[in-house]
C-alpha positions, 0 to 999 in steps of 0.5 A: 500500500502507498504510504497514506497521510491524514486526509487521503481518500481511501477505499474499502477492500472488504465489507467492513461491519460493526464489531460492536465497537462503533457506538450508536450503530447496530452490531454487525451493520455494514459500515462500508462495502468493497469500493466504498470511499472514505477519508483517512482521519488518523493513523495509530497502533495497537497498545499491545502491539505497536507494530500493528498499525491501525487506521481511523477512517470515515466512510461515506454512507450510501446516501452520500452523508458522512458515516461514523469513524471506523478503525481499520487494519491496513489490509482493509483499505487501499488508496486505489479506487475500485468499483463499489460492490 
């Protein structure tokens, strides 16, 4: 993956669902489909494993509104545009 910076457009590579960590959103609800565009908000890592990078992303909802903040692993997003599935 190309090195990303805050504010970059990113695209979901898989279906991203709420694992229960996104408040106010039903557990297992789809937050982003493959190809959904979002914006990288922040970059961090796991406290238990500083080598494991985590990315905070805000995906666009299907109606075009901004969705909730979602924490993603690097392999769950890409800087390469792809069609929404």
